[in-house]
Kinemage of the C-alpha trace (Angstrom):
@kinemage 1
@onewidth
@group {chain A} dominant
@subgroup {mainchain}
@vectorlist {calphas} color= white
{ca unk a 1} P 89.519 29.774 273.368
{ca unk a 2} L 90.622 33.416 272.777
{ca unk a 3} L 93.577 32.657 270.489
{ca unk a 4} L 93.179 33.599 266.876
{ca unk a 5} L 94.018 31.128 264.140
{ca unk a 6} L 94.717 31.802 260.517
{ca unk a 7} L 92.267 30.430 257.994
{ca unk a 8} L 93.529 27.678 255.791
{ca unk a 9} L 94.989 29.054 252.503
{ca unk a 10} L 93.218 28.292 249.285
{ca unk a 11} L 95.063 26.244 246.715
{ca unk a 12} L 96.929 28.535 244.338
{ca unk a 13} L 95.731 28.455 240.767
{ca unk a 14} L 98.179 26.643 238.496
{ca unk a 15} L 99.147 28.307 235.240
{ca unk a 16} L 99.414 26.222 232.117
{ca unk a 17} L 102.959 25.501 230.961
{ca unk a 18} L 103.641 27.118 227.605
{ca unk a 19} L 105.785 25.071 225.291
{ca unk a 20} L 108.016 26.746 222.753
{ca unk a 21} L 109.081 25.337 219.414
{ca unk a 22} L 107.500 24.899 216.058
{ca unk a 23} L 104.732 22.350 215.796
{ca unk a 24} L 104.340 21.737 219.562
{ca unk a 25} L 101.107 22.175 221.511
{ca unk a 26} L 100.442 23.308 225.052
{ca unk a 27} L 100.601 20.683 227.786
{ca unk a 28} L 97.269 19.923 229.452
{ca unk a 29} L 96.461 22.249 232.297
{ca unk a 30} L 96.914 20.858 235.774
{ca unk a 31} L 93.773 20.522 237.821
{ca unk a 32} L 92.732 23.895 239.116
{ca unk a 33} L 91.650 24.558 242.675
{ca unk a 34} L 88.108 24.899 241.404
{ca unk a 35} L 88.240 21.425 239.857
{ca unk a 36} L 89.683 19.699 242.934
{ca unk a 37} L 87.736 21.548 245.617
{ca unk a 38} L 84.704 20.061 247.367
{ca unk a 39} L 81.669 22.110 248.399
{ca unk a 40} L 79.002 20.694 250.697
{ca unk a 41} L 75.921 22.214 252.271
{ca unk a 42} L 75.616 21.315 255.927
{ca unk a 43} L 72.645 21.165 258.302
{ca unk a 44} L 72.792 24.929 258.838
{ca unk a 45} L 72.259 25.485 255.125
{ca unk a 46} L 75.822 26.790 254.988
{ca unk a 47} L 78.021 26.005 252.008
{ca unk a 48} L 81.441 24.815 253.134
{ca unk a 49} L 84.226 24.620 250.548
{ca unk a 50} L 87.253 22.390 251.095
{ca unk a 51} L 90.446 22.276 249.051
{ca unk a 52} L 89.669 18.621 248.310
{ca unk a 53} L 88.172 15.562 249.987
{ca unk a 54} L 89.059 15.874 253.670
{ca unk a 55} L 91.733 13.495 254.982
{ca unk a 56} L 92.731 15.016 258.323
{ca unk a 57} L 89.419 15.217 260.136
{ca unk a 58} L 88.422 16.073 263.712
{ca unk a 59} L 85.105 14.858 265.190
{ca unk a 60} L 83.448 16.563 268.149
{ca unk a 61} L 80.676 14.016 268.752
{ca unk a 62} L 80.738 10.228 268.920
{ca unk a 63} L 78.173 9.548 266.198
{ca unk a 64} L 80.182 11.494 263.610
{ca unk a 65} L 83.401 9.854 264.809
{ca unk a 66} L 81.831 6.426 264.323
{ca unk a 67} L 80.687 7.408 260.850
{ca unk a 68} L 84.141 8.665 259.890
{ca unk a 69} L 85.733 5.395 260.983
{ca unk a 70} L 83.174 3.247 259.146
{ca unk a 71} L 83.814 5.287 256.009
{ca unk a 72} L 87.523 4.526 256.281
{ca unk a 73} L 88.609 7.918 257.602
{ca unk a 74} L 90.428 7.597 260.922
{ca unk a 75} L 90.036 10.986 262.634
{ca unk a 76} L 93.138 12.755 263.889
{ca unk a 77} L 91.212 14.252 266.820
{ca unk a 78} L 88.210 13.054 268.839
{ca unk a 79} L 86.340 14.519 271.802
{ca unk a 80} L 86.547 12.325 274.927
{ca unk a 81} L 88.478 9.410 273.481
{ca unk a 82} L 88.115 7.374 276.688
{ca unk a 83} L 84.333 7.773 276.655
{ca unk a 84} L 84.081 6.896 272.976
{ca unk a 85} L 86.173 3.778 273.490
{ca unk a 86} L 83.862 2.638 276.299
{ca unk a 87} L 80.537 3.507 274.685
{ca unk a 88} L 81.054 2.914 270.955
{ca unk a 89} L 83.016 -0.248 270.231
{ca unk a 90} L 81.539 -0.761 266.776
{ca unk a 91} L 84.145 1.466 265.078
{ca unk a 92} L 87.483 1.350 266.962
{ca unk a 93} L 89.957 4.220 266.900
{ca unk a 94} L 93.661 3.929 266.241
{ca unk a 95} L 95.958 4.497 269.207
{ca unk a 96} L 97.456 7.695 267.811
{ca unk a 97} L 94.201 9.679 267.825
{ca unk a 98} L 94.401 12.902 269.846
{ca unk a 99} L 91.872 13.727 272.570
{ca unk a 100} L 90.554 17.252 271.955
{ca unk a 101} L 88.652 17.671 275.228
{ca unk a 102} L 84.999 17.245 276.084
{ca unk a 103} L 82.186 16.881 273.587
{ca unk a 104} L 80.580 20.057 274.860
{ca unk a 105} L 83.740 22.119 275.010
{ca unk a 106} L 86.521 20.910 272.723
{ca unk a 107} L 89.890 22.637 272.954
{ca unk a 108} L 90.350 24.960 269.990
{ca unk a 109} L 94.098 25.134 270.619
{ca unk a 110} L 94.406 21.346 270.518
{ca unk a 111} L 92.311 21.139 267.362
{ca unk a 112} L 94.350 23.846 265.617
{ca unk a 113} L 97.573 22.058 266.531
{ca unk a 114} L 96.395 18.999 264.613
{ca unk a 115} L 96.161 21.042 261.402
{ca unk a 116} L 92.927 19.401 260.236
{ca unk a 117} L 91.404 20.142 256.866
{ca unk a 118} L 87.909 19.513 258.273
{ca unk a 119} L 86.100 19.556 261.604
{ca unk a 120} L 82.794 17.664 261.793
{ca unk a 121} L 80.500 18.902 264.567
{ca unk a 122} L 76.828 18.460 265.413
{ca unk a 123} L 74.009 20.786 266.342
{ca unk a 124} L 74.510 19.710 269.955
{ca unk a 125} L 77.621 21.894 270.045
{ca unk a 126} L 76.974 25.548 270.886
{ca unk a 127} L 77.140 28.198 268.183
{ca unk a 128} L 79.946 29.938 270.078
{ca unk a 129} L 82.030 26.755 270.179
{ca unk a 130} L 81.467 26.196 266.461
{ca unk a 131} L 82.487 29.786 265.750
{ca unk a 132} L 85.725 29.292 267.686
{ca unk a 133} L 86.497 26.019 265.920
{ca unk a 134} L 85.918 27.624 262.525
{ca unk a 135} L 89.025 29.735 263.172
{ca unk a 136} L 91.096 26.544 263.109
{ca unk a 137} L 89.594 24.815 260.051
{ca unk a 138} L 86.389 24.559 257.999
{ca unk a 139} L 83.500 23.166 260.060
{ca unk a 140} L 80.693 20.998 258.694
{ca unk a 141} L 77.752 20.686 261.090
{ca unk a 142} L 75.371 17.723 260.942
{ca unk a 143} L 72.059 17.604 262.736
{ca unk a 144} L 72.512 15.531 265.877
{ca unk a 145} L 69.060 13.911 265.874
{ca unk a 146} L 65.491 14.415 264.706
{ca unk a 147} L 62.683 12.533 266.409
{ca unk a 148} L 60.427 13.040 263.393
{ca unk a 149} L 62.779 11.106 261.037
{ca unk a 150} L 65.521 9.489 263.049
{ca unk a 151} L 66.727 6.819 260.612
{ca unk a 152} L 66.573 9.160 257.635
{ca unk a 153} L 68.564 11.720 259.628
{ca unk a 154} L 71.228 9.127 260.373
{ca unk a 155} L 71.453 8.292 256.666
{ca unk a 156} L 71.628 11.988 255.744
{ca unk a 157} L 74.535 12.442 258.147
{ca unk a 158} L 76.428 9.496 256.685
{ca unk a 159} L 75.973 10.877 253.165
{ca unk a 160} L 77.011 14.405 254.132
{ca unk a 161} L 80.199 13.223 255.844
{ca unk a 162} L 80.928 10.943 252.893
{ca unk a 163} L 80.545 13.846 250.472
{ca unk a 164} L 83.039 15.915 252.466
{ca unk a 165} L 85.559 13.080 252.657
{ca unk a 166} L 85.198 11.631 249.163
{ca unk a 167} L 83.877 8.303 250.452
{ca unk a 168} L 80.499 8.206 248.749
{ca unk a 169} L 80.849 4.607 247.519
{ca unk a 170} L 81.690 3.385 251.001
{ca unk a 171} L 78.657 5.265 252.337
{ca unk a 172} L 76.395 3.427 249.882
{ca unk a 173} L 77.645 0.057 251.099
{ca unk a 174} L 77.331 1.100 254.764
{ca unk a 175} L 73.738 2.234 254.315
{ca unk a 176} L 72.879 -0.895 252.312
{ca unk a 177} L 74.417 -3.062 255.041
{ca unk a 178} L 72.260 -1.351 257.666
{ca unk a 179} L 69.076 -1.956 255.684
{ca unk a 180} L 70.038 -5.586 255.114
{ca unk a 181} L 70.535 -6.013 258.862
{ca unk a 182} L 67.000 -4.679 259.372
{ca unk a 183} L 65.619 -7.072 256.754
{ca unk a 184} L 67.460 -10.089 258.145
{ca unk a 185} L 66.551 -9.244 261.750
{ca unk a 186} L 62.891 -8.855 260.891
{ca unk a 187} L 62.849 -12.270 259.200
{ca unk a 188} L 64.469 -13.931 262.225
{ca unk a 189} L 62.005 -12.338 264.652
{ca unk a 190} L 59.070 -13.320 262.475
{ca unk a 191} L 60.315 -16.889 262.189
{ca unk a 192} L 60.554 -17.026 265.983
{ca unk a 193} L 56.965 -15.832 266.336
{ca unk a 194} L 58.046 -12.455 267.718
{ca unk a 195} L 56.687 -10.204 264.987
{ca unk a 196} L 54.448 -7.552 266.522
{ca unk a 197} L 55.637 -8.250 270.067
{ca unk a 198} L 56.103 -5.375 272.495
{ca unk a 199} L 59.663 -4.506 273.492
{ca unk a 200} L 60.499 -1.572 275.746
{ca unk a 201} L 64.024 -0.162 275.606
{ca unk a 202} L 65.506 2.100 278.270
{ca unk a 203} L 68.717 2.995 279.973
{ca unk a 204} L 69.194 4.378 283.448
{ca unk a 205} L 71.528 5.484 286.217
{ca unk a 206} L 71.741 5.214 289.954
{ca unk a 207} L 72.315 7.990 292.467
{ca unk a 208} L 72.394 6.647 295.987
{ca unk a 209} L 69.369 4.379 296.332
{ca unk a 210} L 67.457 6.129 293.566
{ca unk a 211} L 67.386 4.661 290.040
{ca unk a 212} L 66.332 6.970 287.222
{ca unk a 213} L 64.967 5.398 284.053
{ca unk a 214} L 65.233 6.957 280.583
{ca unk a 215} L 62.752 5.351 278.150
{ca unk a 216} L 63.548 5.404 274.435
{ca unk a 217} L 60.058 6.185 273.201
{ca unk a 218} L 58.563 6.709 269.750
{ca unk a 219} L 60.911 8.957 267.798
{ca unk a 220} L 64.109 7.666 269.366
{ca unk a 221} L 66.569 5.988 267.023
{ca unk a 222} L 66.313 2.623 268.775
{ca unk a 223} L 62.512 2.697 268.895
{ca unk a 224} L 62.427 3.507 265.188
{ca unk a 225} L 64.815 0.629 264.466
{ca unk a 226} L 62.612 -1.667 266.568
{ca unk a 227} L 59.583 -0.591 264.540
{ca unk a 228} L 61.415 -1.446 261.311
{ca unk a 229} L 62.153 -4.868 262.822
{ca unk a 230} L 58.412 -5.438 263.279
{ca unk a 231} L 58.377 -4.820 267.030
{ca unk a 232} L 56.034 -2.533 268.950
{ca unk a 233} L 56.930 -0.011 271.631
{ca unk a 234} L 54.691 -0.108 274.729
{ca unk a 235} L 55.851 3.283 276.000
{ca unk a 236} L 53.079 5.889 276.172
{ca unk a 237} L 55.388 8.699 277.272
{ca unk a 238} L 56.317 11.614 275.019
{ca unk a 239} L 59.978 12.136 274.249
{ca unk a 240} L 61.989 15.222 273.405
{ca unk a 241} L 61.900 16.560 269.855
{ca unk a 242} L 65.510 15.727 269.063
{ca unk a 243} L 66.282 12.333 270.560
{ca unk a 244} L 62.865 10.887 271.496
{ca unk a 245} L 63.876 10.361 275.128
{ca unk a 246} L 61.571 10.506 278.144
{ca unk a 247} L 62.021 10.173 281.910
{ca unk a 248} L 60.467 7.949 284.550
{ca unk a 249} L 61.345 5.762 287.528
{ca unk a 250} L 60.841 2.154 288.586
{ca unk a 251} L 57.139 2.865 289.194
{ca unk a 252} L 56.860 3.928 285.574
{ca unk a 253} L 57.968 0.472 284.485
{ca unk a 254} L 54.669 -0.924 285.785
{ca unk a 255} L 52.904 0.790 282.868
{ca unk a 256} L 54.479 -1.300 280.125
{ca unk a 257} L 52.644 -4.470 281.155
{ca unk a 258} L 53.783 -7.746 279.630
{ca unk a 259} L 56.318 -6.195 277.270
{ca unk a 260} L 59.821 -7.547 277.125
{ca unk a 261} L 62.450 -5.176 278.519
{ca unk a 262} L 65.837 -4.461 276.910
{ca unk a 263} L 68.566 -2.107 278.051
{ca unk a 264} L 72.235 -1.235 277.735
{ca unk a 265} L 74.403 -0.434 280.745
{ca unk a 266} L 78.151 0.117 281.021
{ca unk a 267} L 80.389 -1.588 283.551
{ca unk a 268} L 83.087 1.059 283.081
{ca unk a 269} L 80.687 3.886 283.924
{ca unk a 270} L 78.114 3.278 286.642
{ca unk a 271} L 77.547 -0.445 286.221
{ca unk a 272} L 74.079 -1.965 285.932
{ca unk a 273} L 71.329 0.232 287.422
{ca unk a 274} L 68.638 -2.413 286.880
{ca unk a 275} L 70.121 -5.791 287.828
{ca unk a 276} L 72.214 -4.300 290.636
{ca unk a 277} L 70.431 -1.091 291.592
{ca unk a 278} L 66.960 -2.643 291.701
{ca unk a 279} L 67.730 -6.211 292.780
{ca unk a 280} L 66.098 -5.683 296.196
{ca unk a 281} L 63.337 -3.377 294.952
{ca unk a 282} L 59.864 -4.857 295.498
{ca unk a 283} L 58.341 -3.037 292.514
{ca unk a 284} L 61.066 -4.274 290.177
{ca unk a 285} L 60.718 -7.852 291.357
{ca unk a 286} L 56.956 -7.714 290.812
{ca unk a 287} L 57.187 -6.634 287.153
{ca unk a 288} L 55.899 -9.232 284.652
{ca unk a 289} L 59.026 -9.152 282.486
{ca unk a 290} L 61.214 -9.689 285.546
{ca unk a 291} L 59.117 -12.625 286.753
{ca unk a 292} L 59.142 -14.178 283.264
{ca unk a 293} L 62.896 -13.655 282.837
{ca unk a 294} L 62.305 -11.436 279.821
{ca unk a 295} L 64.855 -8.794 280.806
{ca unk a 296} L 67.632 -8.491 278.248
{ca unk a 297} L 70.829 -6.606 278.957
{ca unk a 298} L 72.553 -6.011 275.632
{ca unk a 299} L 76.366 -5.817 275.398
{ca unk a 300} L 78.321 -2.786 276.558
{ca unk a 301} L 79.716 -0.567 273.836
{ca unk a 302} L 76.678 -0.271 271.578
{ca unk a 303} L 76.202 3.483 271.222
{ca unk a 304} L 72.468 4.170 271.352
{ca unk a 305} L 72.842 7.373 269.315
{ca unk a 306} L 75.342 6.028 266.817
{ca unk a 307} L 75.444 5.422 263.105
{ca unk a 308} L 75.125 2.441 260.807
{ca unk a 309} L 77.769 0.330 262.559
{ca unk a 310} L 76.279 0.769 266.033
{ca unk a 311} L 72.785 0.096 264.733
{ca unk a 312} L 73.877 -3.139 263.064
{ca unk a 313} L 75.379 -4.269 266.361
{ca unk a 314} L 72.198 -3.270 268.179
{ca unk a 315} L 70.038 -5.248 265.746
{ca unk a 316} L 72.217 -8.342 266.043
{ca unk a 317} L 72.290 -8.112 269.842
{ca unk a 318} L 68.553 -7.488 270.276
{ca unk a 319} L 67.453 -10.167 267.804
{ca unk a 320} L 69.889 -12.615 269.344
{ca unk a 321} L 68.637 -11.902 272.854
{ca unk a 322} L 64.957 -12.149 271.930
{ca unk a 323} L 65.330 -15.369 269.953
{ca unk a 324} L 67.730 -17.158 272.315
């Protein structure tokens, strides 16, 4: 973390070639650095200038990594490759990607060794970590989440990363595909008589005999997607201002009444806290959605804080589960 790294050199300006001889004209000037450079304004309001559309890119958070892959830019470095592979299967990485350490503390030395022309980070990464990374390459920071405009924030992030990587056309098709998935999913739910139905989404984890439940309440990305699908969230809890997440326990599940219950677990990391952790719990077994068999575990590998690809997979999985 204490090593110093040289900033990337700017492209040298190219002088026009003068041609000698009577009646000849000057050859056209080659593209100057100014003409080929790319300048973007990131979530900090900071202007970041690149020598050109970024090709060798490092991602410090899984949502930006997913977005890079969906835009056709395979990152050269990713934080916690094993975790990403387990939790976000919607945008697979190539086998040669380099693990740069944890999402909260990426290795600056490893990143610098990859010689990236861009590092994409999020506001979840500390200012000190971003400052260290900026010694290795230009850093563009996207806002991790915003509970007041979650879907719009996701779209903004896709567009910002596309601008930095010269993949704006691909971004348009990705965003359009997401909106079409919403439209198609809403039609299927309506046709099945599920429009306006209550669906509660949560995840959870088990420590000993205790199961903690994390509701995705109003303002979470998944709750906002559900709303666009014509569903209603029964959660009355207030979430945090970034991600729209709350906290409760199995007793808290009694407050969502007759709502259907959907969740995502991960067999490679903790297993199923609901089906396994609560299988002998009297409160769990008494819940209306358990008695009615309206508990829906969605497939592993759908990243709940992801981008357009993960959200399309979530929509397909949820609509399929509800209409089965």
